[in-house]
TORPA-4810 file (N, C-alpha, C, O; in nm, 3 decimals):
<nodes>
NODE_1_6.675_12.493_9.736_6.721_12.494_9.876_6.792_12.627_9.905_6.874_12.673_9.826_M
NODE_2_6.759_12.685_10.017_6.822_12.812_10.055_6.949_12.782_10.133_6.953_12.690_10.214_A
NODE_3_7.052_12.861_10.107_7.182_12.842_10.173_7.207_12.956_10.271_7.183_13.073_10.241_F
NODE_4_7.256_12.918_10.391_7.299_13.020_10.485_7.424_13.087_10.431_7.450_13.205_10.456_A
NODE_5_7.503_13.009_10.356_7.625_13.058_10.294_7.629_13.007_10.151_7.563_12.908_10.120_K
NODE_6_7.704_13.073_10.063_7.716_13.024_9.926_7.768_12.880_9.926_7.855_12.847_10.006_P
NODE_7_7.716_12.794_9.838_7.763_12.655_9.833_7.911_12.648_9.800_7.958_12.712_9.706_P
NODE_8_7.985_12.570_9.878_8.130_12.563_9.862_8.170_12.451_9.768_8.113_12.342_9.769_A
NODE_9_8.271_12.480_9.685_8.326_12.379_9.595_8.464_12.331_9.642_8.517_12.233_9.592_K
NODE_10_8.519_12.402_9.739_8.645_12.359_9.803_8.645_12.409_9.946_8.582_12.510_9.979_S
NODE_11_8.716_12.338_10.031_8.714_12.376_10.173_8.828_12.307_10.247_8.862_12.192_10.219_M
NODE_12_8.887_12.380_10.341_8.989_12.324_10.429_8.928_12.307_10.568_8.867_12.399_10.622_K
NODE_13_8.946_12.187_10.624_8.889_12.157_10.755_8.992_12.093_10.846_9.089_12.033_10.800_L
NODE_14_8.969_12.106_10.976_9.053_12.041_11.078_8.968_11.932_11.143_8.864_11.961_11.203_H
NODE_15_9.013_11.808_11.130_8.938_11.694_11.184_9.012_11.641_11.306_9.124_11.592_11.295_V
NODE_16_8.948_11.652_11.422_9.009_11.604_11.547_8.961_11.464_11.577_8.842_11.438_11.590_K
NODE_17_9.058_11.373_11.588_9.027_11.234_11.620_9.117_11.190_11.733_9.236_11.165_11.713_H
NODE_18_9.062_11.180_11.853_9.143_11.150_11.970_9.243_11.261_11.995_9.206_11.378_12.010_G
NODE_19_9.371_11.224_12.000_9.475_11.325_12.022_9.531_11.380_11.890_9.614_11.471_11.891_T
NODE_20_9.484_11.326_11.778_9.535_11.369_11.648_9.442_11.470_11.583_9.321_11.468_11.603_K
NODE_21_9.502_11.559_11.504_9.425_11.655_11.426_9.470_11.642_11.281_9.588_11.659_11.250_V
NODE_22_9.378_11.614_11.193_9.407_11.599_11.050_9.361_11.725_10.976_9.245_11.766_10.986_Y
NODE_23_9.453_11.785_10.902_9.419_11.900_10.818_9.387_11.847_10.679_9.474_11.793_10.610_D
NODE_24_9.262_11.862_10.638_9.222_11.806_10.509_9.172_11.916_10.417_9.125_12.021_10.461_I
NODE_25_9.182_11.889_10.289_9.131_11.982_10.188_9.034_11.908_10.098_9.068_11.804_10.041_K
NODE_26_8.915_11.960_10.087_8.811_11.899_10.006_8.796_11.973_9.875_8.797_12.096_9.871_L
NODE_27_8.781_11.898_9.768_8.757_11.956_9.635_8.639_11.883_9.573_8.642_11.761_9.557_E
NODE_28_8.534_11.958_9.536_8.417_11.896_9.475_8.445_11.863_9.329_8.526_11.929_9.264_A
NODE_29_8.377_11.760_9.279_8.388_11.728_9.137_8.331_11.843_9.055_8.250_11.922_9.105_D
NODE_30_8.374_11.852_8.931_8.330_11.963_8.845_8.177_11.969_8.838_8.110_11.869_8.813_Q
NODE_31_8.125_12.088_8.860_7.981_12.110_8.852_7.906_12.075_8.978_7.784_12.093_8.984_G
NODE_32_7.976_12.026_9.080_7.911_11.989_9.206_7.956_12.078_9.320_8.051_12.155_9.307_N
NODE_33_7.886_12.065_9.433_7.926_12.135_9.555_7.953_12.030_9.662_7.909_11.915_9.649_V
NODE_34_8.024_12.069_9.766_8.064_11.974_9.868_7.948_11.931_9.957_7.866_12.013_10.000_L
NODE_35_7.944_11.799_9.984_7.842_11.744_10.073_7.909_11.668_10.187_8.031_11.649_10.188_T
NODE_36_7.827_11.625_10.283_7.878_11.545_10.394_7.942_11.417_10.340_8.041_11.368_10.395_V
NODE_37_7.886_11.363_10.233_7.940_11.241_10.174_8.085_11.261_10.128_8.168_11.170_10.141_K
NODE_38_8.116_11.380_10.075_8.254_11.410_10.035_8.347_11.412_10.155_8.460_11.365_10.149_D
NODE_39_8.296_11.466_10.266_8.376_11.472_10.389_8.402_11.332_10.442_8.513_11.300_10.483_L
NODE_40_8.299_11.248_10.442_8.313_11.110_10.489_8.418_11.036_10.407_8.502_10.965_10.461_V
NODE_41_8.411_11.052_10.275_8.505_10.986_10.185_8.648_11.031_10.212_8.740_10.949_10.216_K
NODE_42_8.668_11.162_10.230_8.801_11.216_10.254_8.857_11.166_10.387_8.975_11.133_10.397_K
NODE_43_8.772_11.162_10.487_8.816_11.114_10.619_8.860_10.968_10.609_8.958_10.927_10.672_I
NODE_44_8.788_10.890_10.529_8.826_10.749_10.507_8.964_10.740_10.444_9.046_10.657_10.484_Y
NODE_45_8.990_10.827_10.344_9.120_10.825_10.277_9.233_10.857_10.373_9.341_10.799_10.365_E
NODE_46_9.208_10.952_10.463_9.314_11.001_10.551_9.334_10.910_10.673_9.447_10.886_10.714_V
NODE_47_9.225_10.860_10.730_9.234_10.785_10.856_9.217_10.634_10.841_9.250_10.559_10.932_T
NODE_48_9.165_10.590_10.724_9.133_10.449_10.700_9.021_10.398_10.790_9.003_10.277_10.805_E
NODE_49_8.945_10.490_10.849_8.827_10.453_10.926_8.710_10.445_10.829_8.673_10.547_10.770_I
NODE_50_8.650_10.328_10.810_8.542_10.314_10.712_8.421_10.399_10.747_8.398_10.427_10.864_P
NODE_51_8.344_10.440_10.647_8.226_10.525_10.670_8.131_10.471_10.776_8.075_10.547_10.854_P
NODE_52_8.113_10.339_10.779_8.020_10.281_10.876_8.069_10.295_11.019_7.990_10.285_11.114_T
NODE_53_8.199_10.320_11.036_8.256_10.336_11.171_8.271_10.482_11.210_8.312_10.512_11.323_N
NODE_54_8.238_10.575_11.120_8.258_10.717_11.147_8.136_10.781_11.212_8.022_10.752_11.178_Q
NODE_55_8.164_10.868_11.307_8.062_10.958_11.360_8.125_11.097_11.363_8.216_11.123_11.442_K
NODE_56_8.077_11.185_11.275_8.135_11.318_11.260_8.047_11.421_11.330_7.927_11.429_11.304_I
NODE_57_8.108_11.497_11.419_8.033_11.596_11.498_8.079_11.737_11.467_8.198_11.764_11.450_L
NODE_58_7.981_11.827_11.460_8.011_11.970_11.442_7.913_12.050_11.527_7.792_12.051_11.503_Y
NODE_59_7.969_12.117_11.628_7.887_12.194_11.722_7.775_12.108_11.782_7.661_12.151_11.795_K
NODE_60_7.814_11.985_11.817_7.720_11.895_11.883_7.625_11.822_11.792_7.546_11.740_11.838_G
NODE_61_7.630_11.850_11.663_7.540_11.787_11.568_7.611_11.676_11.493_7.725_11.692_11.449_K
NODE_62_7.543_11.562_11.479_7.600_11.450_11.403_7.574_11.471_11.255_7.459_11.476_11.212_T
NODE_63_7.681_11.484_11.176_7.667_11.515_11.034_7.630_11.394_10.948_7.568_11.409_10.843_L
NODE_64_7.669_11.274_10.994_7.648_11.154_10.911_7.502_11.123_10.884_7.472_11.047_10.792_N
NODE_65_7.411_11.180_10.963_7.269_11.147_10.946_7.215_11.189_10.811_7.118_11.132_10.762_K
NODE_66_7.278_11.290_10.750_7.232_11.338_10.618_7.352_11.350_10.525_7.408_11.458_10.509_D
NODE_67_7.392_11.239_10.461_7.512_11.238_10.375_7.504_11.335_10.257_7.607_11.379_10.207_P
NODE_68_7.381_11.369_10.213_7.365_11.455_10.096_7.361_11.603_10.133_7.353_11.689_10.045_E
NODE_69_7.367_11.633_10.260_7.359_11.774_10.304_7.482_11.850_10.256_7.594_11.799_10.262_A
NODE_70_7.461_11.973_10.208_7.573_12.057_10.166_7.648_12.107_10.289_7.587_12.147_10.388_Y
NODE_71_7.780_12.104_10.282_7.861_12.148_10.396_7.834_12.294_10.431_7.830_12.331_10.548_L
NODE_72_7.815_12.376_10.328_7.790_12.518_10.353_7.657_12.540_10.425_7.644_12.630_10.508_S
NODE_73_7.559_12.456_10.393_7.426_12.476_10.451_7.420_12.440_10.598_7.329_12.483_10.669_S
NODE_74_7.517_12.360_10.645_7.518_12.326_10.788_7.620_12.410_10.865_7.652_12.380_10.980_I
NODE_75_7.670_12.514_10.800_7.755_12.611_10.870_7.904_12.589_10.858_7.981_12.667_10.915_G
NODE_76_7.948_12.486_10.786_8.091_12.463_10.773_8.153_12.559_10.672_8.094_12.590_10.569_L
NODE_77_8.274_12.605_10.705_8.348_12.694_10.616_8.496_12.668_10.636_8.533_12.585_10.719_S
NODE_78_8.581_12.736_10.562_8.726_12.715_10.572_8.774_12.722_10.716_8.736_12.811_10.792_D
NODE_79_8.861_12.626_10.751_8.926_12.618_10.882_8.832_12.583_10.997_8.867_12.601_11.114_N
NODE_80_8.714_12.533_10.964_8.624_12.487_11.069_8.681_12.360_11.132_8.757_12.287_11.068_A
NODE_81_8.644_12.333_11.257_8.692_12.215_11.328_8.576_12.119_11.350_8.471_12.157_11.402_K
NODE_82_8.597_11.995_11.311_8.496_11.891_11.335_8.561_11.780_11.417_8.682_11.761_11.414_V
NODE_83_8.477_11.707_11.488_8.527_11.598_11.572_8.487_11.465_11.509_8.374_11.448_11.462_M
NODE_84_8.581_11.371_11.509_8.557_11.239_11.454_8.564_11.134_11.564_8.660_11.128_11.641_L
NODE_85_8.460_11.052_11.571_8.459_10.938_11.660_8.458_10.810_11.576_8.398_10.807_11.469_L
NODE_86_8.524_10.707_11.624_8.529_10.582_11.550_8.671_10.531_11.542_8.766_10.602_11.574_G
NODE_87_8.685_10.407_11.498_8.819_10.350_11.488_8.826_10.257_11.368_8.726_10.207_11.317_K
NODE_88_8.949_10.235_11.325_8.973_10.140_11.216_8.948_9.999_11.268_8.974_9.970_11.385_R
NODE_89_8.899_9.911_11.183_8.878_9.772_11.227_9.012_9.706_11.255_9.111_9.732_11.186_P
NODE_90_9.014_9.620_11.355_9.134_9.542_11.384_9.162_9.455_11.262_9.075_9.381_11.218_D
NODE_91_9.284_9.463_11.206_9.314_9.384_11.086_9.280_9.236_11.097_9.236_9.174_11.001_P
NODE_92_9.301_9.179_11.216_9.275_9.037_11.233_9.125_9.009_11.245_9.082_8.894_11.231_L
NODE_93_9.046_9.112_11.271_8.901_9.095_11.277_8.839_9.118_11.141_8.726_9.075_11.116_D
NODE_94_8.909_9.183_11.055_8.861_9.207_10.921_8.885_9.082_10.837_8.995_9.027_10.837_D
NODE_95_8.784_9.038_10.765_8.792_8.910_10.693_8.909_8.905_10.596_8.988_8.810_10.598_K
NODE_96_8.921_9.006_10.510_9.026_9.002_10.408_9.165_9.016_10.469_9.259_8.948_10.427_E
NODE_97_9.179_9.104_10.568_9.308_9.119_10.634_9.342_8.992_10.713_9.459_8.957_10.728_M
NODE_98_9.240_8.925_10.764_9.262_8.799_10.834_9.316_8.694_10.738_9.406_8.618_10.773_G
NODE_99_9.260_8.690_10.617_9.309_8.596_10.515_9.453_8.629_10.478_9.535_8.539_10.460_R
NODE_100_9.484_8.757_10.468_9.621_8.799_10.435_9.717_8.753_10.543_9.827_8.706_10.514_L
NODE_101_9.676_8.766_10.667_9.760_8.724_10.780_9.783_8.572_10.774_9.895_8.526_10.798_H
NODE_102_9.679_8.496_10.742_9.692_8.350_10.734_9.787_8.309_10.623_9.866_8.216_10.639_N
NODE_103_9.779_8.377_10.509_9.869_8.347_10.398_10.014_8.374_10.438_10.104_8.297_10.406_I
NODE_104_10.035_8.484_10.509_10.170_8.518_10.554_10.226_8.410_10.646_10.344_8.374_10.636_E
NODE_105_10.143_8.359_10.737_10.188_8.254_10.828_10.218_8.124_10.752_10.314_8.054_10.783_Q
NODE_106_10.133_8.092_10.654_10.155_7.971_10.573_10.285_7.982_10.494_10.358_7.884_10.478_S
NODE_107_10.312_8.102_10.445_10.435_8.124_10.369_10.558_8.097_10.454_10.655_8.038_10.407_L
NODE_108_10.553_8.140_10.579_10.666_8.117_10.669_10.691_7.967_10.689_10.806_7.923_10.693_K
NODE_109_10.583_7.890_10.701_10.597_7.745_10.719_10.658_7.679_10.596_10.743_7.591_10.607_K
NODE_110_10.613_7.722_10.478_10.667_7.664_10.355_10.813_7.703_10.335_10.891_7.625_10.281_E
NODE_111_10.849_7.823_10.378_10.990_7.866_10.369_11.077_7.776_10.455_11.188_7.740_10.416_E
NODE_112_11.026_7.738_10.573_11.101_7.649_10.662_11.122_7.513_10.596_11.230_7.455_10.606_E
NODE_113_11.019_7.463_10.529_11.031_7.333_10.459_11.135_7.342_10.348_11.214_7.250_10.328_K
NODE_114_11.134_7.454_10.276_11.230_7.472_10.167_11.372_7.480_10.222_11.465_7.429_10.160_L
NODE_115_11.389_7.542_10.335_11.521_7.552_10.398_11.572_7.413_10.438_11.691_7.384_10.426_S
NODE_116_11.480_7.329_10.486_11.518_7.193_10.524_11.567_7.114_10.402_11.666_7.043_10.408_E
NODE_117_11.494_7.129_10.291_11.534_7.060_10.167_11.672_7.110_10.121_11.757_7.031_10.081_V
NODE_118_11.692_7.241_10.127_11.820_7.300_10.086_11.935_7.245_10.170_12.042_7.214_10.118_T
NODE_119_11.910_7.233_10.300_12.013_7.180_10.391_12.046_7.035_10.357_12.162_6.996_10.355_Y
NODE_120_11.942_6.955_10.330_11.963_6.814_10.297_12.039_6.799_10.165_12.128_6.715_10.154_E
NODE_121_12.004_6.881_10.067_12.072_6.873_9.937_12.218_6.914_9.949_12.305_6.858_9.881_L
NODE_122_12.244_7.010_10.035_12.383_7.052_10.055_12.464_6.937_10.114_12.580_6.917_10.077_D
NODE_123_12.403_6.861_10.205_12.472_6.746_10.264_12.502_6.639_10.160_12.609_6.579_10.160_G
NODE_124_12.404_6.614_10.071_12.424_6.515_9.964_12.536_6.562_9.870_12.622_6.483_9.831_I
NODE_125_12.533_6.689_9.835_12.632_6.744_9.744_12.773_6.735_9.802_12.870_6.715_9.729_H
NODE_126_12.784_6.749_9.934_12.915_6.744_9.999_12.961_6.601_10.026_13.070_6.580_10.078_R
NODE_127_12.880_6.505_9.992_12.921_6.365_10.008_12.896_6.307_10.144_12.960_6.210_10.183_G
NODE_128_12.801_6.365_10.220_12.772_6.316_10.355_12.666_6.205_10.354_12.598_6.184_10.454_F
NODE_129_12.653_6.133_10.242_12.555_6.027_10.232_12.611_5.914_10.146_12.682_5.939_10.048_M
NODE_130_12.579_5.792_10.183_12.623_5.675_10.107_12.569_5.683_9.964_12.455_5.724_9.943_D
NODE_131_12.651_5.643_9.868_12.613_5.652_9.727_12.482_5.580_9.696_12.404_5.627_9.614_E
NODE_132_12.459_5.468_9.762_12.339_5.389_9.734_12.211_5.457_9.783_12.101_5.422_9.742_S
NODE_133_12.228_5.553_9.872_12.111_5.622_9.929_12.081_5.755_9.860_11.975_5.815_9.882_L
NODE_134_12.174_5.799_9.778_12.159_5.932_9.720_12.041_5.945_9.625_11.963_6.040_9.636_K
NODE_135_12.026_5.851_9.534_11.918_5.861_9.435_11.780_5.864_9.499_11.699_5.950_9.464_A
NODE_136_11.750_5.773_9.594_11.618_5.780_9.659_11.598_5.910_9.736_11.488_5.967_9.737_P
NODE_137_11.706_5.958_9.801_11.696_6.082_9.877_11.670_6.201_9.783_11.592_6.290_9.816_A
NODE_138_11.736_6.202_9.668_11.717_6.310_9.571_11.575_6.308_9.513_11.515_6.413_9.493_L
NODE_139_11.523_6.190_9.486_11.387_6.179_9.435_11.287_6.231_9.538_11.189_6.298_9.504_Q
NODE_140_11.312_6.198_9.664_11.225_6.246_9.771_11.231_6.398_9.782_11.128_6.464_9.799_K
NODE_141_11.352_6.454_9.771_11.368_6.600_9.779_11.299_6.669_9.661_11.241_6.776_9.676_S
NODE_142_11.307_6.605_9.545_11.243_6.661_9.426_11.092_6.670_9.445_11.030_6.769_9.406_K
NODE_143_11.033_6.568_9.506_10.889_6.568_9.532_10.853_6.676_9.635_10.750_6.743_9.624_K
NODE_144_10.939_6.692_9.735_10.912_6.793_9.838_10.917_6.934_9.778_10.834_7.018_9.811_R
NODE_145_11.014_6.958_9.690_11.022_7.089_9.625_10.899_7.113_9.538_10.845_7.223_9.534_V
NODE_146_10.855_7.008_9.468_10.736_7.020_9.382_10.614_7.054_9.466_10.528_7.132_9.424_A
NODE_147_10.605_6.994_9.586_10.492_7.022_9.675_10.496_7.168_9.722_10.393_7.235_9.728_H
NODE_148_10.615_7.215_9.754_10.630_7.355_9.798_10.589_7.450_9.686_10.521_7.549_9.710_V
NODE_149_10.632_7.419_9.563_10.595_7.502_9.448_10.443_7.508_9.434_10.386_7.614_9.408_I
NODE_150_10.379_7.394_9.451_10.232_7.388_9.441_10.167_7.478_9.547_10.070_7.548_9.518_E
NODE_151_10.221_7.476_9.668_10.167_7.559_9.775_10.187_7.707_9.746_10.099_7.789_9.773_Q
NODE_152_10.304_7.742_9.692_10.330_7.882_9.656_10.232_7.931_9.549_10.185_8.044_9.556_Y
NODE_153_10.203_7.846_9.452_10.110_7.885_9.346_9.970_7.908_9.403_9.900_8.001_9.362_M
NODE_154_9.931_7.824_9.497_9.801_7.842_9.562_9.796_7.973_9.641_9.694_8.041_9.643_K
NODE_155_9.908_8.006_9.704_9.915_8.132_9.779_9.902_8.252_9.686_9.834_8.350_9.719_M
NODE_156_9.966_8.245_9.570_9.954_8.355_9.473_9.809_8.372_9.429_9.761_8.485_9.414_L
NODE_157_9.740_8.261_9.407_9.600_8.268_9.368_9.516_8.329_9.481_9.427_8.409_9.455_E
NODE_158_9.546_8.290_9.605_9.472_8.342_9.720_9.496_8.492_9.737_9.404_8.568_9.767_A
NODE_159_9.621_8.534_9.719_9.654_8.677_9.730_9.583_8.758_9.622_9.536_8.869_9.648_L
NODE_160_9.577_8.701_9.502_9.512_8.771_9.392_9.361_8.784_9.415_9.299_8.878_9.365_D
NODE_161_9.303_8.691_9.489_9.159_8.692_9.511_9.116_8.782_9.627_8.997_8.802_9.649_S
NODE_162_9.213_8.835_9.702_9.178_8.921_9.815_9.109_9.048_9.767_9.153_9.111_9.671_L
NODE_163_9.002_9.085_9.834_8.926_9.205_9.799_8.962_9.316_9.896_8.887_9.348_9.988_N
NODE_164_9.080_9.375_9.874_9.129_9.481_9.962_9.080_9.617_9.913_9.089_9.648_9.794_L
NODE_165_9.028_9.697_10.005_8.979_9.829_9.969_9.091_9.914_9.911_9.207_9.902_9.951_D
NODE_166_9.057_10.000_9.816_9.158_10.082_9.750_9.230_10.175_9.847_9.342_10.219_9.820_E
NODE_167_9.167_10.206_9.960_9.229_10.294_10.058_9.307_10.217_10.165_9.369_10.277_10.252_H
NODE_168_9.304_10.084_10.158_9.377_10.002_10.253_9.522_9.989_10.206_9.565_9.884_10.159_N
NODE_169_9.595_10.098_10.220_9.732_10.103_10.168_9.824_10.003_10.239_9.913_9.945_10.177_T
NODE_170_9.801_9.984_10.369_9.884_9.890_10.443_9.864_9.748_10.395_9.961_9.674_10.376_G
NODE_171_9.739_9.709_10.375_9.709_9.574_10.327_9.761_9.551_10.186_9.814_9.444_10.156_G
NODE_172_9.745_9.652_10.100_9.791_9.638_9.962_9.944_9.627_9.956_9.998_9.551_9.875_R
NODE_173_10.012_9.703_10.040_10.158_9.696_10.044_10.205_9.560_10.095_10.301_9.503_10.043_A
NODE_174_10.135_9.508_10.196_10.169_9.376_10.250_10.149_9.268_10.144_10.232_9.179_10.129_K
NODE_175_10.038_9.277_10.069_10.012_9.178_9.964_10.123_9.181_9.859_10.172_9.076_9.817_R
NODE_176_10.161_9.301_9.815_10.267_9.313_9.715_10.398_9.254_9.766_10.470_9.187_9.693_K
NODE_177_10.427_9.279_9.893_10.549_9.227_9.953_10.549_9.074_9.953_10.651_9.010_9.926_S
NODE_178_10.433_9.015_9.984_10.424_8.869_9.986_10.434_8.811_9.845_10.498_8.708_9.824_L
NODE_179_10.371_8.877_9.748_10.379_8.831_9.609_10.524_8.833_9.562_10.571_8.737_9.501_V
NODE_180_10.594_8.943_9.591_10.735_8.953_9.550_10.819_8.844_9.617_10.908_8.786_9.556_D
NODE_181_10.790_8.819_9.746_10.865_8.717_9.819_10.842_8.578_9.759_10.936_8.501_9.743_R
NODE_182_10.716_8.548_9.726_10.684_8.418_9.668_10.752_8.401_9.532_10.802_8.293_9.500_I
NODE_183_10.753_8.507_9.452_10.819_8.499_9.322_10.968_8.468_9.338_11.024_8.389_9.262_Q
NODE_184_11.030_8.529_9.437_11.171_8.502_9.465_11.192_8.356_9.507_11.287_8.290_9.465_T
NODE_185_11.101_8.307_9.592_11.111_8.169_9.638_11.085_8.069_9.526_11.144_7.962_9.523_L
NODE_186_10.996_8.103_9.433_10.972_8.016_9.318_11.096_8.006_9.230_11.127_7.899_9.178_L
NODE_187_11.167_8.117_9.215_11.294_8.113_9.140_11.394_8.022_9.211_11.469_7.948_9.147_D
NODE_188_11.393_8.029_9.344_11.483_7.944_9.423_11.446_7.797_9.404_11.533_7.711_9.393_R
NODE_189_11.316_7.769_9.400_11.270_7.631_9.378_11.313_7.580_9.242_11.353_7.465_9.228_C
NODE_190_11.305_7.666_9.142_11.348_7.626_9.007_11.496_7.588_9.009_11.537_7.490_8.947_D
NODE_191_11.575_7.667_9.081_11.718_7.638_9.091_11.744_7.507_9.163_11.832_7.430_9.123_G
NODE_192_11.667_7.480_9.270_11.685_7.355_9.343_11.645_7.235_9.257_11.713_7.132_9.258_L
NODE_193_11.536_7.250_9.184_11.491_7.140_9.098_11.595_7.107_8.992_11.624_6.990_8.965_T
NODE_194_11.652_7.211_8.933_11.755_7.190_8.832_11.878_7.123_8.894_11.938_7.033_8.835_K
NODE_195_11.913_7.168_9.015_12.028_7.108_9.082_12.006_6.961_9.113_12.097_6.880_9.098_G
NODE_196_11.884_6.926_9.156_11.852_6.786_9.185_11.861_6.701_9.058_11.918_6.592_9.059_I
NODE_197_11.806_6.753_8.949_11.809_6.680_8.823_11.952_6.660_8.774_11.985_6.554_8.721_E
NODE_198_12.037_6.760_8.793_12.178_6.747_8.754_12.248_6.638_8.835_12.325_6.558_8.781_D
NODE_199_12.220_6.634_8.967_12.283_6.533_9.052_12.233_6.394_9.017_12.310_6.298_9.020_M
NODE_200_12.104_6.381_8.984_12.050_6.252_8.944_12.113_6.205_8.813_12.139_6.086_8.795_L
NODE_201_12.136_6.299_8.722_12.199_6.264_8.595_12.342_6.216_8.616_12.385_6.118_8.554_T
NODE_202_12.416_6.284_8.703_12.554_6.243_8.731_12.558_6.105_8.797_12.645_6.023_8.768_R
NODE_203_12.462_6.082_8.888_12.457_5.951_8.953_12.431_5.840_8.852_12.493_5.734_8.858_L
NODE_204_12.339_5.866_8.759_12.305_5.767_8.656_12.425_5.739_8.568_12.449_5.624_8.530_A
NODE_205_12.502_5.842_8.535_12.621_5.824_8.451_12.728_5.745_8.525_12.796_5.661_8.465_L
NODE_206_12.743_5.771_8.656_12.845_5.700_8.734_12.813_5.551_8.743_12.904_5.468_8.747_N
NODE_207_12.681_5.517_8.745_12.643_5.377_8.757_12.672_5.299_8.630_12.680_5.176_8.631_L
NODE_208_12.688_5.373_8.518_12.714_5.308_8.389_12.860_5.267_8.375_12.896_5.188_8.288_Q
NODE_209_12.944_5.321_8.461_13.089_5.291_8.450_13.139_5.212_8.569_13.257_5.178_8.576_F
</nodes>
């Protein structure tokens, strides 16, 4: 293949997308030269716009039509300006991000249930319940905490199964945040369970005397 310019192994480009301009630097893998495919990949890393949503223009020509074309052969050189059309998918329209959103909402509901149990246990501990009603109430609370723990474990499995793209930094950060939150809540559940068991033990001992 004849080149209008020597094949480039590195290049700095200005990518205009709407009102934003991204200054990017491309570096070819060892032994290779830069192609349109390298540009598409870099744009994805910087903008999170997937390749299928990108339309890259240079001097009125759409570059995406030939991903294997060398950047030098189509006239691109250092500090050239290209235009990008396209947008990131709406997170709620994206299947995996939609699942992440649903898990987050479910977590909020389970947190509310756990708060209700905590409030009820505090009332029992402070003596705001007749002695004859305490044991059944504690057993009920123990089952509710166990149910919440089960739901948290399912959420962790669901989060682990999410297929988030390596460049989806926002989604990956959100997943990590939810995992950390669930781990904290599981520790809280362990503490509540132990507290319930201690109160049941004390009640059993009191009945013996």
